[in-house]
VMD Tcl script that draws the C-alpha trace (Angstrom):
set ca {
  {4.07 42.04 -25.89}
  {7.61 40.98 -24.99}
  {7.48 43.41 -22.05}
  {4.66 41.44 -20.48}
  {6.17 37.94 -20.89}
  {8.26 38.01 -17.67}
  {5.32 39.53 -15.80}
  {2.91 36.86 -17.06}
  {5.38 34.13 -16.16}
  {5.67 35.57 -12.66}
  {1.87 35.59 -12.28}
  {1.70 31.95 -13.48}
  {4.35 30.98 -10.94}
  {2.36 32.68 -8.20}
  {-0.79 30.75 -9.15}
  {1.13 27.49 -9.15}
  {2.51 28.19 -5.69}
  {-0.92 27.58 -4.22}
  {-0.79 23.87 -5.03}
  {2.91 23.17 -5.10}
  {4.25 20.06 -3.39}
  {7.66 19.05 -2.21}
  {9.14 15.68 -3.17}
  {7.55 13.00 -0.96}
  {6.83 9.28 -0.75}
  {4.40 7.01 1.06}
  {5.34 3.98 3.20}
  {2.67 1.28 3.52}
  {1.95 -0.01 7.03}
  {-0.36 -3.01 6.41}
  {1.09 -6.56 6.58}
  {-1.68 -9.23 6.87}
  {0.67 -12.22 6.39}
  {-0.65 -15.36 8.07}
  {1.87 -18.17 8.73}
  {-0.64 -20.93 7.86}
  {-0.77 -21.91 4.17}
  {-2.60 -24.69 2.32}
  {-0.17 -27.48 1.45}
  {-1.80 -28.31 -1.92}
  {-1.57 -26.14 -5.04}
  {-4.35 -23.98 -6.52}
  {-5.97 -22.73 -3.35}
  {-6.89 -19.07 -3.76}
  {-7.39 -16.11 -1.43}
  {-8.80 -12.66 -2.29}
  {-8.51 -9.86 0.25}
  {-9.60 -6.24 0.70}
  {-8.78 -4.06 3.67}
  {-7.45 -0.76 4.95}
  {-3.87 0.47 4.83}
  {-2.56 3.48 6.75}
  {0.53 4.86 4.99}
  {3.15 7.21 6.39}
  {3.87 10.18 4.08}
  {7.48 11.38 4.29}
  {8.63 14.55 2.51}
  {12.19 15.22 1.38}
  {12.06 18.73 2.82}
  {12.66 18.41 6.57}
  {10.64 21.59 7.19}
  {7.56 19.67 6.06}
  {5.89 17.61 8.80}
  {5.04 13.98 8.10}
  {1.43 12.87 7.75}
  {-0.66 9.73 7.24}
  {-2.95 8.61 4.43}
  {-5.54 5.81 4.40}
  {-5.88 3.63 1.32}
  {-7.58 0.41 0.30}
  {-5.30 -2.61 0.07}
  {-6.31 -5.58 -2.07}
  {-4.59 -8.80 -3.09}
  {-4.99 -12.16 -4.82}
  {-3.01 -15.20 -3.67}
  {-2.50 -18.73 -5.06}
  {-0.79 -21.68 -3.41}
  {1.94 -23.40 -5.43}
  {2.12 -26.58 -3.35}
  {4.41 -27.57 -0.48}
  {2.87 -24.80 1.69}
  {4.13 -22.09 -0.63}
  {2.00 -19.15 -1.74}
  {2.35 -16.40 -4.38}
  {0.61 -13.03 -3.85}
  {-0.03 -10.02 -6.08}
  {-1.41 -6.95 -4.33}
  {-1.97 -3.21 -4.61}
  {-2.78 -0.17 -2.52}
  {-5.24 2.24 -4.12}
  {-7.11 5.41 -3.21}
  {-4.48 6.94 -0.91}
  {-1.91 9.68 -1.50}
  {0.56 7.14 -2.88}
  {-0.68 4.05 -4.72}
  {1.57 0.99 -4.86}
  {1.84 -2.55 -6.19}
  {3.26 -5.53 -4.31}
  {4.50 -9.01 -5.24}
  {5.40 -11.61 -2.60}
  {6.16 -15.29 -2.10}
  {5.64 -16.99 1.27}
  {6.61 -20.44 2.56}
  {5.42 -22.18 5.74}
  {8.28 -24.27 7.13}
  {6.88 -25.27 10.52}
  {3.52 -26.40 11.90}
  {0.40 -27.92 10.37}
  {-0.86 -26.39 7.10}
  {-4.08 -24.40 6.99}
  {-6.36 -27.27 5.98}
  {-5.35 -29.45 8.94}
  {-4.46 -26.86 11.59}
  {-6.15 -27.42 14.95}
  {-6.19 -25.67 18.30}
  {-2.70 -25.04 19.80}
  {-0.99 -25.40 16.43}
  {2.21 -23.35 16.32}
  {3.30 -22.31 12.83}
  {6.14 -20.37 11.22}
  {6.69 -18.96 7.74}
  {9.05 -16.66 5.85}
  {8.11 -14.21 3.11}
  {9.99 -12.26 0.45}
  {8.36 -9.31 -1.27}
  {8.83 -6.42 -3.69}
  {6.88 -3.15 -3.49}
  {6.84 -0.41 -6.12}
  {5.15 2.99 -6.14}
  {5.29 6.01 -8.46}
  {4.32 9.64 -7.94}
  {4.70 13.06 -9.54}
  {4.32 16.71 -8.60}
  {5.81 20.15 -9.01}
  {7.17 22.92 -6.86}
  {10.35 24.46 -5.49}
  {13.03 22.08 -4.33}
  {12.39 23.37 -0.80}
  {8.71 23.60 0.10}
  {7.56 27.08 1.04}
  {10.60 28.73 -0.57}
  {8.86 30.32 -3.54}
  {12.00 32.25 -4.44}
  {13.62 28.93 -5.37}
  {13.56 27.52 -8.90}
  {10.46 25.44 -9.64}
  {10.61 21.85 -10.90}
  {8.39 19.06 -12.12}
  {9.36 15.87 -10.27}
  {8.69 12.23 -11.11}
  {9.42 9.66 -8.41}
  {9.71 5.87 -8.32}
  {10.10 3.99 -5.03}
  {11.33 0.37 -5.05}
  {11.43 -1.64 -1.82}
  {12.45 -5.23 -1.03}
  {10.82 -6.90 1.97}
  {11.72 -9.91 4.13}
  {9.67 -11.14 7.10}
  {9.61 -13.94 9.66}
  {6.05 -14.82 10.70}
  {4.83 -17.00 13.56}
  {1.37 -17.90 14.77}
  {-0.55 -19.76 17.45}
  {-4.03 -21.16 16.83}
  {-6.31 -20.24 19.72}
  {-9.17 -22.32 18.33}
  {-10.39 -23.87 15.11}
  {-11.57 -20.40 14.06}
  {-9.11 -17.99 15.72}
  {-5.43 -17.53 14.83}
  {-3.11 -15.14 16.62}
  {0.04 -14.31 14.65}
  {2.80 -11.73 14.37}
  {5.90 -10.89 12.37}
  {9.21 -9.11 12.41}
  {10.23 -7.57 9.10}
  {12.90 -5.53 7.35}
  {12.59 -3.49 4.17}
  {15.33 -1.85 2.09}
  {15.01 0.11 -1.11}
  {15.73 3.12 -3.29}
  {13.87 6.27 -4.31}
  {14.70 7.67 -7.77}
  {13.57 11.20 -8.61}
  {13.78 12.99 -11.99}
  {13.60 16.80 -11.78}
  {12.63 18.98 -14.76}
  {12.87 22.73 -14.21}
  {9.69 24.67 -15.10}
  {10.49 28.27 -14.12}
  {13.53 30.22 -13.03}
  {14.18 33.61 -11.45}
  {16.53 36.22 -12.84}
  {17.70 39.55 -11.48}
  {17.70 42.68 -13.63}
  {19.06 45.50 -11.52}
  {16.97 45.62 -8.38}
  {14.10 43.70 -9.98}
  {13.57 39.94 -9.76}
  {11.77 38.39 -12.73}
  {10.53 34.88 -13.41}
  {10.92 33.14 -16.76}
  {9.48 29.99 -18.28}
  {11.98 27.25 -19.16}
  {10.00 26.49 -22.32}
  {10.95 29.96 -23.61}
  {14.62 29.90 -22.62}
  {15.68 26.29 -21.93}
  {19.35 27.30 -21.80}
  {18.60 28.95 -18.44}
  {17.27 25.75 -16.93}
  {18.52 22.47 -15.50}
  {17.19 18.89 -15.51}
  {18.72 16.32 -13.19}
  {18.11 13.08 -11.27}
  {18.71 12.06 -7.67}
  {18.75 8.73 -5.80}
  {17.99 8.16 -2.12}
  {18.52 4.89 -0.22}
  {16.33 4.02 2.74}
  {15.00 1.24 4.95}
  {12.16 0.23 7.28}
  {11.98 -2.25 10.16}
  {9.14 -3.22 12.42}
  {6.84 -5.71 14.10}
  {3.19 -6.63 13.67}
  {0.54 -8.54 15.60}
  {-2.79 -9.73 14.21}
  {-5.86 -11.70 15.18}
  {-7.66 -13.62 12.45}
  {-11.14 -15.06 12.91}
  {-12.63 -17.40 10.29}
  {-16.42 -17.19 10.39}
  {-16.68 -19.94 7.76}
  {-14.17 -22.03 5.80}
  {-14.30 -19.40 3.03}
  {-14.50 -16.05 4.92}
  {-12.28 -14.50 7.62}
  {-11.67 -11.07 9.16}
  {-8.31 -9.93 10.54}
  {-7.46 -6.98 12.79}
  {-3.83 -5.92 12.84}
  {-1.51 -3.47 14.65}
  {1.90 -2.57 13.19}
  {4.85 -0.57 14.50}
  {7.35 0.57 11.88}
  {10.59 2.55 12.08}
  {11.43 4.30 8.80}
  {14.38 6.16 7.30}
  {13.90 7.88 3.91}
  {15.44 11.11 2.58}
  {17.76 10.89 5.62}
  {14.73 11.38 7.88}
  {14.06 8.97 10.74}
  {10.36 8.50 11.48}
  {8.19 5.93 13.25}
  {4.50 5.11 13.15}
  {1.99 2.76 14.78}
  {-1.13 1.91 12.81}
  {-4.15 -0.39 13.04}
  {-5.89 -1.88 10.00}
  {-8.58 -4.44 9.18}
  {-8.70 -7.01 6.38}
  {-11.50 -9.10 4.84}
  {-10.45 -12.42 3.28}
  {-12.31 -14.74 0.91}
  {-10.95 -18.27 0.40}
  {-11.75 -20.64 -2.43}
}
mol new
graphics top color blue
foreach p $ca { graphics top sphere $p radius 0.5 }
foreach p [lrange $ca 0 end-1] q [lrange $ca 1 end] { graphics top cylinder $p $q radius 0.2 }
display resetview
């Protein structure tokens, strides 16, 4: 039976190769940050919309891709035109959670804004996502050692937002933003390859852990971009926003850029 163990391990490794994945992360594109905020506390907003994320792999031989998720949030005003938001992106390749605080420092608040009102606000946010997978450290290199990987991505966000009210129902607004953060990855080796004469064999780390290696790696990165959006309030409690965003990204020492369009549905109460 011992004779077959390396062979069985090699077969298992071959089966796993069909669904292996290199280390990767997703970068959310959606913004949907209006500069007009109710001045009084305990006004609430609930939103649901689309979010096109950019998927960036650590292995530079892997091309980038996009993934569409659902973004949802709940916001509450704290008074003095300040708002707290808790949000999440779900259903895409990389789910995330987001926390943000926003303050309007110029222009009429939402409840009294009229046509030609010019408004400005600043927001600070924190975004966190987690992911996991397994595969060789370099995608497509099945001769490489194979690892489980667990990833956490933490990003801090700052934005300056300005808007111009076209009418009592329509608000045109845009933002410039900067994001900086860290990706932490824990690698746990699953299989390894050994050479016996002219024969290469694969072994399972669970059988011979002394042959294997576990380690962690950190990667710093940043994003910067601009957005423009048009919000239309059909009633005092329901609005729809269409948005376009351009974002320049640098993660895993890869520089990428993306332009995306998304739509958001907002309920106010």
